[in-house]
Backbone as CSV, one residue per row, in Angstrom:
resi,resn,N_x,N_y,N_z,CA_x,CA_y,CA_z,C_x,C_y,C_z
1,UNK,1.081,-1.137,0.066,-0.075,-0.314,-0.112,0.871,1.405,0.283
2,UNK,0.556,2.139,-0.775,1.308,3.554,-1.122,0.774,4.531,0.225
3,UNK,1.819,5.087,0.639,1.787,6.089,1.659,0.919,7.683,1.126
4,UNK,-0.131,8.228,1.441,-0.579,9.120,0.930,-0.275,10.420,2.328
5,UNK,-0.253,11.331,1.632,-0.140,12.563,2.683,-1.652,13.454,2.949
6,UNK,-2.416,13.692,4.077,-3.253,14.064,4.286,-3.189,15.500,5.170
7,UNK,-3.613,16.381,4.567,-3.651,17.715,5.321,-4.739,17.804,5.992
8,UNK,-4.898,18.052,7.097,-5.917,18.054,7.980,-6.328,19.387,8.673
9,UNK,-7.456,19.930,8.723,-7.608,20.915,9.544,-7.736,20.611,10.836
10,UNK,-6.867,21.452,11.984,-6.916,21.553,13.424,-7.035,22.529,13.965
11,UNK,-8.023,22.776,14.938,-8.080,23.637,15.498,-9.708,23.783,16.215
12,UNK,-9.772,25.260,17.086,-11.427,25.068,17.323,-11.600,26.687,17.561
13,UNK,-12.969,26.721,17.245,-13.709,27.758,17.388,-13.314,28.841,16.346
14,UNK,-12.866,28.278,15.371,-12.894,29.099,14.030,-11.382,29.400,14.163
15,UNK,-10.334,28.904,14.446,-8.787,29.394,14.180,-7.991,27.669,14.533
16,UNK,-7.070,27.891,14.047,-6.562,26.620,13.446,-5.001,26.690,12.553
17,UNK,-4.897,25.621,11.917,-4.245,25.553,10.933,-4.401,24.030,10.404
18,UNK,-3.662,24.064,9.177,-3.662,22.448,8.314,-2.217,21.997,9.094
19,UNK,-2.538,20.590,9.166,-1.417,19.876,9.778,-1.280,18.415,8.890
20,UNK,-0.143,18.305,8.610,0.119,16.864,7.385,0.434,15.786,8.509
21,UNK,-0.246,14.348,7.799,-0.092,13.236,8.418,-0.283,12.069,7.011
22,UNK,0.876,11.137,7.528,0.987,10.210,6.182,0.417,8.803,6.873
23,UNK,-0.199,8.460,6.009,-0.806,7.175,6.221,-1.299,6.114,5.163
24,UNK,-1.169,4.800,5.264,-1.213,3.930,4.303,-2.899,4.074,3.583
25,UNK,-2.624,4.187,1.957,-3.584,3.893,1.230,-3.967,3.022,0.231
26,UNK,-4.844,2.148,0.778,-5.059,0.690,0.412,-6.197,0.801,-0.857
27,UNK,-6.431,-0.478,-1.630,-7.365,-0.230,-2.652,-8.779,-0.232,-2.014
28,UNK,-9.751,0.656,-2.466,-10.729,0.594,-2.181,-11.476,1.507,-1.191
29,UNK,-10.035,2.025,-0.602,-10.087,2.852,1.040,-11.291,4.471,0.483
30,UNK,-11.639,4.964,1.591,-12.321,6.242,1.243,-11.720,7.293,1.835
31,UNK,-12.071,8.485,1.994,-11.107,9.386,2.982,-11.667,9.163,4.253
32,UNK,-12.831,8.775,4.849,-12.746,8.717,5.620,-12.225,7.466,6.864
33,UNK,-11.805,6.465,6.146,-10.805,5.337,6.407,-9.447,5.985,6.863
34,UNK,-9.294,6.783,5.849,-7.676,7.282,6.276,-7.812,8.201,7.634
35,UNK,-8.971,8.776,7.658,-9.228,9.613,9.084,-8.941,8.954,10.103
36,UNK,-9.823,7.878,9.966,-9.901,6.972,11.047,-8.477,6.335,11.306
37,UNK,-7.587,6.042,10.399,-6.039,5.472,10.599,-5.701,6.314,11.272
38,UNK,-5.545,7.747,10.842,-4.689,8.721,11.658,-5.272,8.898,12.798
39,UNK,-6.682,9.023,13.138,-7.040,9.153,14.705,-6.462,8.038,15.587
40,UNK,-6.419,6.733,14.982,-5.784,5.339,15.815,-4.222,5.664,15.977
41,UNK,-3.593,6.168,15.389,-2.242,5.848,15.213,-1.306,7.133,15.685
42,UNK,-2.110,8.371,15.382,-1.257,9.451,15.140,-1.977,11.074,15.875
43,UNK,-3.292,10.879,16.195,-4.009,11.950,16.374,-5.120,11.393,16.868
44,UNK,-5.071,11.081,18.138,-6.519,10.119,18.895,-7.608,11.568,19.286
45,UNK,-6.789,12.761,19.288,-7.918,13.764,19.711,-8.426,14.333,18.446
46,UNK,-8.014,13.970,17.320,-8.705,14.448,15.936,-10.627,14.487,16.024
47,UNK,-11.115,15.735,16.482,-12.409,15.770,15.959,-13.244,15.543,14.552
48,UNK,-14.186,14.457,14.225,-14.533,13.864,13.159,-15.993,13.675,13.155
49,UNK,-16.837,14.109,13.063,-18.100,13.352,12.920,-18.668,12.676,12.123
50,UNK,-18.963,11.290,12.189,-19.427,10.216,11.352,-20.471,9.036,12.103
51,UNK,-21.028,8.740,11.127,-21.853,7.519,11.802,-22.128,6.175,11.086
52,UNK,-22.796,6.368,9.775,-23.278,5.091,9.351,-22.051,4.345,8.152
53,UNK,-21.098,5.242,7.583,-20.237,4.989,6.810,-20.921,4.516,5.429
54,UNK,-21.677,4.799,5.278,-22.679,4.227,4.243,-23.310,5.274,3.245
55,UNK,-23.121,6.674,3.212,-23.332,7.586,2.814,-25.024,7.976,2.879
56,UNK,-25.558,7.325,4.288,-27.450,7.767,4.358,-27.456,8.629,5.494
57,UNK,-26.259,8.775,6.609,-26.682,9.417,7.437,-26.256,10.954,7.505
58,UNK,-25.392,11.211,6.495,-25.054,12.912,6.217,-23.938,13.490,7.188
59,UNK,-23.416,12.940,8.135,-22.882,13.162,9.359,-21.285,13.366,8.870
60,UNK,-20.670,12.691,7.780,-19.447,13.029,7.761,-18.719,13.956,6.546
61,UNK,-19.927,15.018,6.350,-19.783,16.223,5.539,-18.311,17.001,5.809
62,UNK,-17.670,17.345,4.789,-16.488,18.007,4.830,-16.112,18.803,3.574
63,UNK,-14.985,19.079,3.666,-14.226,19.943,2.382,-12.963,19.251,1.887
64,UNK,-13.135,18.200,0.649,-12.133,17.627,0.392,-11.186,18.253,-0.872
65,UNK,-10.156,18.542,-0.586,-9.628,19.337,-1.932,-10.337,20.806,-2.174
66,UNK,-10.797,21.143,-1.168,-11.641,22.245,-1.863,-13.444,22.069,-2.135
67,UNK,-13.409,20.988,-2.191,-15.061,20.520,-2.900,-15.914,20.041,-1.340
68,UNK,-17.170,20.373,-1.236,-17.884,19.812,-0.270,-18.336,18.315,-0.754
69,UNK,-18.151,17.415,0.115,-18.199,15.751,-0.002,-18.320,15.183,1.261
70,UNK,-18.802,13.796,1.332,-18.969,13.130,2.042,-17.443,12.501,2.403
71,UNK,-17.178,12.402,3.585,-15.747,11.635,3.219,-16.072,10.032,3.344
72,UNK,-16.814,9.547,3.655,-17.361,8.218,3.484,-17.766,7.433,2.252
73,UNK,-18.275,8.444,1.428,-18.404,8.179,0.192,-17.263,8.781,-0.851
74,UNK,-16.092,9.319,-0.539,-15.212,9.671,-1.632,-13.721,8.866,-1.193
75,UNK,-14.071,7.825,-2.391,-12.513,7.088,-2.664,-11.298,7.627,-3.041
76,UNK,-10.141,7.269,-2.426,-9.031,7.907,-2.513,-8.564,7.522,-4.024
77,UNK,-8.992,6.644,-4.814,-8.799,6.494,-6.151,-9.611,7.580,-6.877
78,UNK,-10.498,8.377,-6.650,-11.045,9.388,-7.033,-10.405,10.662,-6.994
79,UNK,-9.308,10.659,-6.249,-8.628,12.167,-6.096,-7.187,11.999,-6.689
80,UNK,-6.774,13.150,-6.938,-5.424,13.298,-7.662,-4.371,12.283,-6.889
81,UNK,-3.701,11.747,-7.847,-3.040,10.438,-6.949,-1.559,11.255,-6.753
82,UNK,-1.092,12.500,-6.699,0.241,13.191,-6.448,-0.476,14.047,-5.769
83,UNK,0.461,14.821,-4.653,0.202,15.704,-3.663,-0.949,15.058,-2.455
84,UNK,-0.855,16.216,-1.345,-1.710,15.930,-0.487,-3.165,15.884,-0.476
85,UNK,-3.827,15.424,0.149,-5.052,15.570,0.004,-5.974,16.460,1.416
86,UNK,-6.534,17.255,0.797,-6.722,18.470,2.051,-8.060,17.993,2.309
87,UNK,-8.070,18.112,3.658,-9.789,17.791,4.128,-9.765,18.997,5.322
88,UNK,-10.838,19.689,5.211,-11.204,20.872,6.251,-12.672,20.694,6.509
89,UNK,-13.010,21.355,7.380,-14.623,21.524,7.668,-15.561,22.515,6.873
90,UNK,-16.561,22.026,6.731,-17.838,23.083,5.659,-17.686,24.317,6.478
91,UNK,-17.551,25.426,5.256,-17.208,26.854,5.554,-18.706,27.848,5.851
92,UNK,-19.560,26.995,5.989,-20.711,27.514,5.724,-21.437,28.267,6.992
93,UNK,-20.840,26.948,7.705,-21.432,27.063,9.377,-20.168,27.465,10.183
94,UNK,-20.708,27.505,11.801,-19.539,28.058,12.319,-18.825,26.630,12.986
95,UNK,-17.316,27.094,12.630,-16.194,26.036,13.123,-16.408,25.482,14.521
96,UNK,-16.317,24.391,14.941,-16.178,24.132,16.512,-15.168,23.106,16.576
97,UNK,-14.317,22.359,16.158,-13.117,21.751,16.284,-12.882,20.749,15.620
98,UNK,-11.739,21.046,14.993,-10.760,20.022,13.685,-12.058,20.213,12.485
99,UNK,-12.910,19.174,12.284,-13.245,18.772,11.428,-15.129,18.897,11.374
100,UNK,-15.420,19.275,12.437,-16.592,19.423,13.032,-17.336,20.724,12.947
101,UNK,-18.404,21.051,12.456,-19.007,22.058,12.365,-20.430,22.410,13.397
102,UNK,-20.575,23.484,13.598,-21.900,23.845,14.108,-23.274,23.822,13.126
103,UNK,-23.976,22.661,12.649,-25.079,22.822,11.969,-26.466,22.750,12.593
104,UNK,-26.862,23.057,13.947,-27.714,23.392,14.357,-28.720,24.378,13.799
105,UNK,-28.151,25.621,12.944,-28.786,26.639,12.268,-30.154,25.917,11.464
106,UNK,-29.492,24.943,10.804,-30.276,24.337,9.749,-31.378,23.760,10.431
107,UNK,-31.599,23.238,11.418,-32.941,22.609,12.286,-33.797,23.402,12.650
108,UNK,-33.007,25.085,13.201,-33.871,25.834,13.649,-34.655,26.481,12.386
109,UNK,-33.961,26.370,11.473,-34.689,26.844,10.020,-36.132,26.182,9.693
110,UNK,-35.274,24.543,9.792,-36.704,23.966,9.208,-38.081,24.084,10.207
111,UNK,-37.637,24.274,11.221,-39.216,24.576,12.249,-40.201,26.125,11.517
112,UNK,-39.374,26.934,11.057,-39.762,28.070,10.631,-40.557,27.636,9.131
113,UNK,-40.808,26.664,8.750,-40.967,25.921,7.274,-42.788,25.360,7.783
114,UNK,-43.671,26.107,7.326,-45.183,25.659,7.680,-45.176,24.198,7.337
115,UNK,-45.376,23.424,8.474,-46.063,21.961,8.115,-46.747,21.193,7.156
116,UNK,-46.638,20.024,7.275,-47.751,19.357,5.700,-49.020,19.628,6.433
117,UNK,-49.855,20.345,5.738,-51.039,20.176,6.155,-52.279,19.558,5.217
118,UNK,-52.868,18.476,5.370,-53.436,17.893,4.096,-54.813,18.511,4.284
119,UNK,-55.697,18.241,3.087,-56.926,18.564,2.662,-57.942,17.202,3.420
120,UNK,-59.263,17.588,3.396,-60.271,16.723,4.147,-60.252,15.701,3.275
121,UNK,-60.193,14.356,3.885,-60.479,13.050,3.296,-61.238,13.199,1.967
122,UNK,-60.972,12.099,1.112,-62.035,12.393,-0.304,-63.186,11.344,-0.069
123,UNK,-62.914,10.477,1.080,-63.929,9.690,1.320,-64.514,9.306,2.580
124,UNK,-65.695,8.889,2.677,-66.258,8.777,3.886,-65.104,8.060,5.008
125,UNK,-64.519,6.961,4.632,-63.579,5.964,5.118,-62.335,6.823,5.918
126,UNK,-62.391,8.203,5.354,-60.885,8.832,5.990,-59.442,8.510,5.010
127,UNK,-59.935,8.254,3.265,-58.979,8.015,2.697,-58.847,9.173,1.887
128,UNK,-57.798,9.221,0.811,-57.576,10.123,-0.170,-57.235,9.745,-1.294
129,UNK,-57.600,10.228,-2.554,-57.159,9.696,-3.676,-56.216,10.714,-4.242
130,UNK,-55.074,9.913,-4.887,-54.178,10.815,-5.767,-53.277,10.077,-6.626
131,UNK,-53.337,10.608,-7.526,-52.214,10.284,-9.013,-50.958,10.292,-8.724
132,UNK,-50.482,8.819,-9.003,-49.317,8.403,-8.743,-47.947,9.243,-9.300
133,UNK,-48.677,9.915,-10.404,-47.434,10.739,-10.958,-47.266,12.164,-10.101
134,UNK,-48.407,12.388,-9.378,-48.174,13.473,-8.295,-47.093,13.199,-7.259
135,UNK,-47.527,11.857,-6.949,-46.665,11.227,-5.696,-45.150,10.856,-6.479
136,UNK,-45.020,10.785,-7.421,-43.533,10.619,-7.844,-43.092,11.820,-8.217
137,UNK,-43.283,12.629,-8.307,-42.895,14.395,-8.323,-42.326,14.498,-6.890
138,UNK,-42.786,14.355,-6.074,-42.191,14.695,-4.514,-41.227,13.913,-3.909
139,UNK,-41.504,12.518,-4.447,-40.658,11.375,-4.010,-39.277,11.682,-3.785
140,UNK,-38.607,12.328,-5.206,-37.397,12.587,-5.041,-37.065,13.285,-3.798
141,UNK,-37.517,14.366,-3.557,-37.089,14.936,-2.547,-36.995,14.632,-1.046
142,UNK,-37.773,13.615,-0.819,-37.891,12.749,0.431,-36.235,11.774,0.548
143,UNK,-35.602,11.618,-0.267,-34.352,11.002,-0.252,-33.163,12.158,0.255
144,UNK,-33.337,13.221,0.427,-32.747,14.028,1.026,-31.959,13.706,2.519
145,UNK,-30.678,13.455,2.802,-30.121,13.104,4.102,-29.495,13.940,4.984
146,UNK,-29.988,15.191,4.430,-29.466,16.072,5.324,-27.962,16.286,5.751
147,UNK,-27.232,16.169,4.851,-25.907,16.187,4.586,-25.198,17.632,4.854
148,UNK,-26.114,18.596,4.447,-26.021,19.915,4.203,-25.063,20.356,3.361
149,UNK,-24.371,19.721,2.344,-23.106,19.871,1.417,-24.094,20.817,0.553
150,UNK,-24.802,20.452,-0.017,-25.671,21.727,-0.994,-25.949,23.164,-0.208
151,UNK,-25.971,23.201,1.178,-26.015,24.578,1.990,-24.571,25.052,1.863
152,UNK,-23.719,24.244,2.057,-22.506,24.625,2.114,-21.626,25.183,0.683
153,UNK,-22.529,24.795,-0.284,-21.687,24.833,-1.688,-22.568,26.289,-1.932
154,UNK,-23.300,26.346,-1.158,-24.152,27.640,-2.011,-23.484,29.094,-1.599
155,UNK,-23.383,29.908,-2.488,-22.532,30.958,-2.177,-23.096,32.154,-1.602
156,UNK,-24.626,32.215,-1.358,-25.310,32.854,-0.603,-24.953,32.906,0.712
157,UNK,-24.625,31.446,0.917,-24.630,31.174,2.678,-23.166,31.043,2.703
158,UNK,-22.482,30.576,1.873,-20.817,29.995,2.166,-20.082,31.527,1.947
159,UNK,-20.253,32.509,0.967,-19.554,33.602,0.632,-20.095,34.818,0.891
160,UNK,-21.533,34.839,1.203,-22.342,36.333,1.589,-22.894,36.327,2.950
161,UNK,-23.196,34.799,3.335,-23.554,34.684,4.907,-24.611,35.639,5.236
162,UNK,-25.964,34.956,4.273,-26.832,35.336,4.582,-28.096,34.477,5.305
163,UNK,-27.430,34.198,6.265,-28.163,32.747,6.756,-29.355,33.408,7.626
164,UNK,-29.412,34.769,7.714,-30.775,35.509,8.437,-31.848,35.670,6.978
165,UNK,-31.385,35.742,6.084,-31.976,36.249,5.107,-32.801,34.710,3.963
166,UNK,-31.753,34.013,4.054,-32.118,32.769,3.039,-31.910,31.373,3.714
167,UNK,-32.719,30.509,3.227,-32.787,29.184,4.058,-32.267,28.197,3.250
168,UNK,-31.850,28.658,2.183,-30.508,27.682,1.694,-31.232,26.305,0.640
169,UNK,-30.849,25.773,-0.328,-31.471,24.851,-1.086,-31.873,23.632,-0.470
170,UNK,-31.222,23.024,0.582,-31.962,21.977,1.260,-33.424,22.633,1.939
171,UNK,-33.811,23.367,2.095,-34.790,23.811,2.917,-36.092,24.432,1.750
172,UNK,-35.164,24.842,0.606,-35.997,24.957,-0.582,-36.857,23.526,-1.243
173,UNK,-35.719,22.509,-1.007,-36.184,21.372,-1.177,-37.304,20.837,-0.342
174,UNK,-36.974,21.209,0.902,-38.297,20.587,1.584,-39.512,21.336,1.530
175,UNK,-39.529,22.770,1.221,-40.539,23.334,1.058,-41.251,22.949,-0.562
176,UNK,-40.518,22.669,-1.580,-41.269,21.822,-2.776,-41.506,20.649,-2.071
177,UNK,-41.064,19.716,-1.560,-41.972,18.722,-0.952,-42.973,18.645,-0.474
178,UNK,-43.326,19.939,0.480,-44.733,20.486,0.918,-45.539,21.003,-0.217
179,UNK,-44.983,22.066,-0.730,-45.845,22.945,-1.470,-46.513,21.976,-2.745
180,UNK,-45.969,20.796,-3.626,-46.128,20.264,-4.559,-46.798,18.620,-3.974
181,UNK,-46.685,18.576,-3.076,-47.537,17.054,-2.535,-49.118,17.694,-2.978
182,UNK,-49.701,16.460,-3.613,-51.018,16.569,-4.189,-52.118,17.132,-2.841
183,UNK,-52.098,16.395,-1.516,-52.658,16.767,-0.409,-52.525,17.799,0.291
184,UNK,-51.297,18.737,-0.047,-51.288,19.708,0.973,-51.847,20.895,0.787
185,UNK,-52.403,21.786,1.898,-53.291,22.963,1.590,-52.490,24.026,2.073
186,UNK,-51.424,24.236,2.703,-50.468,25.315,3.342,-50.072,26.299,2.227
187,UNK,-49.920,27.317,2.667,-49.557,28.294,1.419,-47.951,28.775,2.209
188,UNK,-47.021,28.717,1.168,-46.032,29.121,1.737,-45.389,29.955,0.907
189,UNK,-45.996,30.522,-0.164,-45.613,31.127,-1.036,-44.932,32.950,-0.507
190,UNK,-45.811,33.410,0.021,-45.627,34.710,0.659,-44.075,34.437,1.701
191,UNK,-43.861,33.710,2.183,-42.800,33.272,3.144,-41.530,32.657,1.939
192,UNK,-41.884,32.226,0.936,-40.652,31.889,0.224,-40.048,33.447,-0.205
193,UNK,-41.507,34.112,-0.772,-40.508,35.671,-1.057,-39.764,36.502,-0.174
194,UNK,-40.448,36.375,0.930,-39.762,37.175,2.047,-38.600,36.871,2.864
195,UNK,-39.413,35.894,3.795,-38.659,35.493,5.068,-37.714,34.325,4.693
196,UNK,-37.986,33.616,3.529,-37.222,32.422,2.914,-36.369,33.052,1.790
197,UNK,-36.276,34.195,1.296,-35.293,34.545,0.499,-34.912,34.213,-0.760
198,UNK,-36.197,33.234,-1.595,-35.432,32.526,-2.710,-35.267,33.505,-4.025
199,UNK,-35.233,34.602,-3.594,-34.798,35.758,-4.844,-33.329,35.972,-4.470
200,UNK,-33.005,35.352,-3.759,-31.249,35.336,-3.633,-30.699,33.977,-4.822
201,UNK,-31.414,32.979,-4.982,-30.740,32.056,-5.562,-30.439,32.544,-6.619
202,UNK,-29.454,32.340,-7.748,-29.354,32.678,-8.856,-29.092,31.406,-9.900
203,UNK,-29.645,30.391,-9.859,-29.530,28.984,-10.310,-28.257,28.873,-10.743
204,UNK,-27.132,28.561,-10.126,-25.980,28.469,-10.289,-25.694,26.674,-10.561
205,UNK,-26.911,26.067,-9.915,-26.917,24.614,-10.051,-25.606,24.120,-9.288
206,UNK,-24.850,24.855,-8.398,-23.884,24.033,-7.858,-24.368,22.880,-6.698
207,UNK,-25.440,23.407,-6.107,-25.778,22.406,-5.114,-26.404,21.018,-5.697
208,UNK,-26.958,21.027,-6.716,-27.301,19.906,-7.377,-26.338,19.109,-7.598
209,UNK,-24.855,19.509,-8.115,-23.717,18.665,-8.441,-23.267,18.314,-7.422
210,UNK,-23.134,18.866,-5.945,-22.633,18.419,-4.993,-23.733,17.295,-3.808
211,UNK,-24.908,16.945,-4.385,-25.972,16.127,-3.712,-25.429,14.782,-4.058
212,UNK,-25.357,13.896,-2.803,-24.933,12.854,-2.936,-26.273,11.620,-3.089
213,UNK,-27.597,12.131,-3.102,-28.370,11.424,-3.259,-28.848,11.643,-5.126
214,UNK,-28.368,12.724,-5.588,-28.126,13.057,-7.064,-29.978,13.821,-6.737
215,UNK,-30.027,14.344,-6.204,-31.829,15.390,-6.047,-31.283,16.218,-7.332
216,UNK,-32.444,16.584,-8.132,-31.977,17.320,-9.074,-32.788,18.680,-8.473
217,UNK,-31.863,19.185,-7.408,-32.598,20.225,-6.923,-33.188,21.499,-7.605
218,UNK,-32.226,22.188,-8.352,-32.171,23.242,-8.966,-33.735,23.359,-9.790
219,UNK,-33.539,22.235,-10.745,-34.503,22.501,-11.920,-35.886,21.552,-11.419
220,UNK,-35.672,20.700,-10.222,-37.319,20.119,-9.955,-37.618,20.860,-8.728
221,UNK,-36.958,21.520,-7.923,-37.501,21.983,-6.734,-37.029,23.716,-6.354
222,UNK,-36.067,24.515,-6.776,-35.933,25.671,-7.007,-36.762,26.461,-8.077
223,UNK,-36.739,26.062,-8.982,-37.394,26.729,-10.142,-38.363,26.806,-10.320
224,UNK,-39.276,25.585,-9.965,-40.760,25.485,-9.636,-41.538,26.414,-8.437
225,UNK,-40.404,26.580,-7.436,-40.975,27.483,-6.520,-40.643,29.032,-6.784
226,UNK,-39.618,29.316,-7.906,-39.511,30.458,-7.929,-40.589,30.993,-9.006
227,UNK,-40.906,30.117,-9.842,-42.247,30.414,-10.534,-43.317,30.605,-10.048
228,UNK,-43.509,29.929,-9.075,-44.824,29.963,-7.845,-44.668,31.573,-7.679
229,UNK,-43.597,31.906,-7.096,-43.363,33.447,-6.634,-43.801,34.348,-7.591
230,UNK,-43.233,33.949,-8.731,-43.227,35.011,-9.679,-44.783,35.247,-10.440
231,UNK,-45.643,34.224,-10.338,-47.068,33.936,-10.832,-47.713,34.915,-10.024
232,UNK,-47.603,34.752,-8.582,-48.068,35.364,-7.776,-48.026,36.785,-7.437
233,UNK,-46.652,37.137,-7.455,-46.636,38.663,-7.330,-46.046,39.673,-8.349
234,UNK,-45.294,38.872,-9.445,-44.727,39.716,-10.427,-45.895,39.525,-11.596
235,UNK,-46.333,38.730,-12.119,-47.040,38.482,-13.177,-48.162,38.959,-13.339
236,UNK,-48.410,40.559,-14.369,-49.266,41.180,-13.938,-50.843,40.823,-14.527
237,UNK,-50.790,39.579,-15.207,-52.332,39.414,-15.462,-52.615,38.376,-13.977
238,UNK,-51.894,37.475,-13.865,-52.328,36.733,-12.563,-52.788,38.037,-11.490
239,UNK,-52.137,38.969,-11.345,-52.215,40.059,-10.276,-54.097,40.540,-10.884
240,UNK,-53.741,41.138,-12.016,-55.273,41.368,-12.227,-56.298,40.544,-11.968
241,UNK,-56.252,39.409,-12.435,-57.561,38.478,-12.307,-57.462,38.310,-10.925
242,UNK,-56.666,38.243,-9.990,-56.498,38.201,-8.439,-57.572,39.579,-8.125
243,UNK,-57.295,40.544,-8.393,-57.821,41.557,-8.071,-59.372,41.528,-8.332
244,UNK,-59.598,41.054,-9.744,-61.082,40.694,-10.533,-62.002,40.193,-9.209
245,UNK,-61.056,38.613,-8.937,-61.594,37.698,-8.648,-61.989,37.744,-6.694
246,UNK,-61.051,39.009,-6.406,-61.032,39.354,-5.033,-60.333,38.235,-3.854
247,UNK,-59.428,37.184,-4.716,-58.625,36.384,-4.201,-57.492,36.856,-3.991
């Protein structure tokens, strides 16, 4: 097995530095394997968040060679064979220690989105009727593992720090899963425009590129929500019809 150099961020509370470690890189190893090997033999105090090691818990998010990725799903043979492999914490959230960030802001934001509010049942026995195509439309959004890589790569949060004004792509996906559900009756469009800041998204599709579940975040979630906001608040014909109808 070849020796590889890993340049890991070490520090606490936003301050620190990169430190180099060398460890053996075997066939099929992922970045998380290397981090565990370094913890076991060289840096037992290295802080790193992980859980399932199967790409389903979303815990081991980090920036690997500058790109937001899951450490457990990033194989070493997918990275350049020469030079050090850089691993650092996500930049869009407060740094806690070493490779760990505080992502609690995301869970507070989720509470602000109006929950699912179904219409009254279609039948006396309390059941609903839905078209399969309507269910298929929102099923994709349910695959999200909340790794927050899409939040990390979003320039509105990462570079401009608009956390108080923009909920980020993950929660636009969550809002889309509710808004597009065939049974939902809640109206989240005003909040999308104002409190949730959907206008800040300029459709770079970087969030779609980093999603480990391959959710088509931009095309299937964000753009349809933007269209709803435009129809409601900016389309002159729609506004005129609402004035005439009194709605």
